[in-house]
N, C-alpha and C positions, 0 to 999 in steps of 0.2 A: 798974291798973298792968299793962302788957304784959310777960310774962316774957322773959328773954333769948332771942336767936335760937338755935335748936337745930339747924339744918341748913344748911351752906353749899351743899350740893347743891340744896336747895330754892330758895335764892336764885339759883343758876345757872339753874335751871328757869324761874324767873320772869323773869330777864333775857332768856332765849331767847324766852319767850312774848311779852314786850313788843317785842323787836326783830322777831320774825316779824309781829306785828301792825302795827308801824310800816311794815315793808317792804310790807305789803299795804294800807296806807292806812286803818288802824283807829285811831280816837282814843278810843273807849270799848269795853271788852270786859266780859263778864259771866260769872259762874259760877252756874248755876242748880241746883247741888247743893252749895252751900257747906256744908262740914262732913261731906259724904258719906263721906269716907275716915276722917278723924280730926278732929273739930271743933276741939279745943283746939290741935292742931298747926297746922292751917290758919289759925286765927285769929292765932296768934303770928306765923307766917311772912308772911302777906299783910299784916297790920297793920304789921309792921316795914318791909316793903318799900314799901308804898304810902302809908301814913299818916305815916311818919316822915321823908319826904323832900319837899322843895319842887320837885324837878326830875325828876319822873316823866313821861315823854312820852305817857302814856295814863291814862285813868280806868278804874276797876274797880268794877263793881256786883256785890255779893254778895247772892244770893237764897238764904236759909237753908233747909236741909233740917231741919225741926223735929223729925223723929224721931231726929236725930243730935245734938241739943243735949246737952251734958255731963250725966251722971247727977246731978251736984251741983245742977243748975239745972232739972231736969225737973219738980220740984214746982211751979215757977212759970215754966214755959217761955215763956208769952206775955209776961210782964213782962221776962224776960231778953231775949227777942228785941226787945221795945220799947226796952230800954235800949241795945242795940247800935245800933238805928236812930237813936235820939235823941242818944246820947252818944259813940258811937265812929265815926260817919260823918265824913269829911273831904271836901275838894274832890276828892281823888284816889281815895278808897275809900268807897263809898256802900252802906250796908245798906238794902235795900228789898225787902220781900216774902218769902214762903215758898213752898216747892215740894213738891208731893206727886206720887205716881206711881200711875197707874191700871193700864194693861196693861203688857206687856213690849216687846221690841225689834222694830223694823221690819227691820233687817238680818238678824237671826237667824230671822225669820219666826215669832216667838213672840208677836206682837201678837194681840189678840183680834179675830177676824173672824166676821161673820155674813152671812147672805143672799148667797151660799150657803156661806160659809166657805172653807176651803182645799180646793183641788181634790183633794189626796191624802187628805183626811179628817182630818188631824191638827188639834189644837187649840192655841191660844195659852195664855198664862199671865196671871193677874192679879197685879200687885204688891200691890194692895189690892183685896180683894173688893168688888164693886159692891154697891149697896144701902145698908142701914142702917149697916153698919160704916164705909163710905166717908163717909157723911153725918156720923156721930158724930165721926169723926176730924177733919173739917175745920170743923165748925160753930163751935167756940170761936174759931177764928181768923177766921172770917167775921164773927161777932158783934162782935168787937173791932176790926174795920175793916182787917184786913191785906189787902194785895194778894196774891192767891192765884194760883199757877201750877200746872197739872196736866199731867204727862207723859201723853199719850194718843195712840196711833198707829192702831189698827184701828177699823173702823166700829162694832164692838160696844162698844169703849171710848168712842167718841164718844157713843153712846147713853147709856152709864153716866154720863159726865161732864156731858152736857147735863141728864140727869135730876137729877143732884146739884145743878147750878147752879139749876135750877128749884125744887128743894126748899129750897135756901138762900134764894132770893128770896121764897118763900112764908113762910118762917119769920121772916126779917127783911129787908125790901126795902132795897136799897142802890142808889145812883146813882153813876155814874163809878167802879165797882168795878174795872174792867179785869181781871176774872177771865180768865186766859190759858190757852188750849189750846195746849200746846207739842208741836211736831212735826206733829200733825194730818195723818197720812199718808193714810189712806183715809177718805173721807167721802161723803155724798150731798148733793144740793141741799136736800133737806128738813132735814137736820141743820144745814146752814149757815144756813138761814132761821131755824130755832129758836134757834140760837146768837146770831144777830143780835137777835132779839126779846128775849133775856135779857140783852143788853148785853155779851156776851163778846167777846174779841179773840183773835187767833191769832198765834203764832210758828211759822212753817212751815219745813220743811227742804227746800231745793231739790234736794239730792243724791238724794232719793228718785226724782227724775225722771232725772237725768243718769247716776248710778251704778247705779240699781236698776230703772229703768223697763222695760228689756228683760229683765233677769235674772229678775225676779219674775213675769213673765207666765205661766210654767209652773206656778206655785204658787197664784196668785190670779186668773188670767185676764188676758188682754190689756187689756180695757177698764179694769179697776180699776188694774192696774199702770201703764198709760200715763197715766191721769187722776189719779194720785196728786198730792198737793200742788196742789190745785185753786185756784190763785191768782186767776185772773180771776173765777171764780164768787164767791169770797170778796169781792173788791173790788167787783164789780157789785152784790152783795147789801148792801154798805155796812159790811162787817166790817173794822175796822182790822187790818191784817196786816203782819207784818215777816218777815224771813228770818234764819236762823242756820245755822251749819255743824254744831253739836253736836260740835265737834272732840274726839276723832279720827274721828268718823263721816265728816266731810268736812273739807277744809282751810279755814282762816280767810281766805278770799279774796273779799271782798265783790263785786268786779267780776266774778268768775266766777259768783257767785249771780245777779247782774243778767243776765249772759249766758245763764244757764239760763232765767231767768224770761221773757226776751223771745224766746228761740229754741225752748226745750223740745226740744233735741236729745238723743237717747240716745247710748250709746257707739258705735253704728254710724253715727251721723250722721242717722238717721231722726228726723223730727219727731214727737214723741209728744203726742197730744191738742192739736193746734194751736189749737183754740178756747180753750184755757186760757192762751195767751200773753198777756202784759201789755205795756203801752207802756213805753218807756224812762223816761218821766217817773214813772210809777207805780212802776217797779222801783227807781228812785233814791230815791223817797220811802220805800219799804219798808226801806231800809238807813240812813235818816237820821232825819227827823222822826217817822216812824211807829215806827221802832225805839225811839226815845227815849220815845214815848208808851206803848208796850207795857211798857217797863221802869219807867214811872212817873216819869221824870225829864225830861220834855219842857219843864219850866220852866227847865231848866239847859242842855240841849244839844239838838241835832237840827236847828237852824236858826240862821242868823246874825241876831240882833236884839238890841236894847237890853235889858240885864239878864241876858243869858246869857253863858256862857263862850265865848271866841273859839276854838272847836275846828273844824277842817276839814282836808280832804285836798287836796293840790295835785297835779293830774294833768297828764301831758305832752300829752294830747289831750282834746278835748271829746267826752264820750260821746253828746251829742245829735247830733253830726256824723258820728262814726265809724260805718261799717256795722255793723249789729247783730251780725253773726257775728264781728266783730273786737273787740268790747268788752272781752273778758277779756284781750286783749293790750295794753291801755293801760298804760303805765308809770307808776309812782308816783314823783313828784319828792320828795315829803316830806309831812309833816303839820305842822299848827299846833295847839298845845294851850295854852289859856289865853293866847293871843297870842304864845307863844314858838315859834319856827321850829325844826323838827327835820328836816333834810334826810335822805333815805333813804341818801344816799351816805356818811353818817357812821356807819352801822351797822357794827360791827366784831366782833360776837359770833362766837366759834368754839366748836364743841362738843368 
């Protein structure tokens, strides 16, 4: 039984989030740190908002932070998470997967860097120390078949997370596990090849290019700063890759993510690592079917086909025809969720 709603302000926040998403053409959103602030409060709030209404114009995917599961449930955290997945998911609110944290932040330059590290000699932080502790923390969730996401930003953290996935596969081989590297800021071609061999997938942040590519050059070097979020290398290596904003790190505007991916312009307008630009078709896949795949719900959404929900966005212009530099300026007419039309013009939320 879900307890009574405890915060009208929380509901207002969710209404604003939904309307902002609709305005920008989003039909499914996700929280990859569900419970990270207060698990029980978030569960009450989101469940009442998404699961108790048949007319919500967006779907919500909750990826649980297992370290924040309520103390009363930590003795059997895995079965508690399983029960949420199996018994509390609805068409509008879907529990799927768990999220762990390797290193720290890209924007704060507290990610873990190696070869040669930060130019000024400072060091990043581990949210979870690499090695055996990292392995022991995640192993029970791996063995029981959970979809695992790991926040990992710097190239030292990519090494740690790749080594973790390799050890997990050695302990219990899994197929179609979709172990997800989230953010994946700084990486090498060798790391991407190893990730592919292990069956990993990537959720990448395009704003590391547009917002930070030029700013970070003084701390990590021009080559690494400009080549951050190496989308084309990932795609050419065969790694399924999606994009996200990690709001409030960047705004939830998928067409802007596409614009970044196909142009790779920095704040000055300079093109950063042009060899990492992707095609418009690949960029659109990254925010539709590949996004659904990485979230583990491509059987439900991500493309229009028999047996899936009828969810899509209606654009005022064709992104395949509009000049690449103008893609982010395409207007959103509205969205369709479950076959119901939601015109953007009907959004009336005021703060």
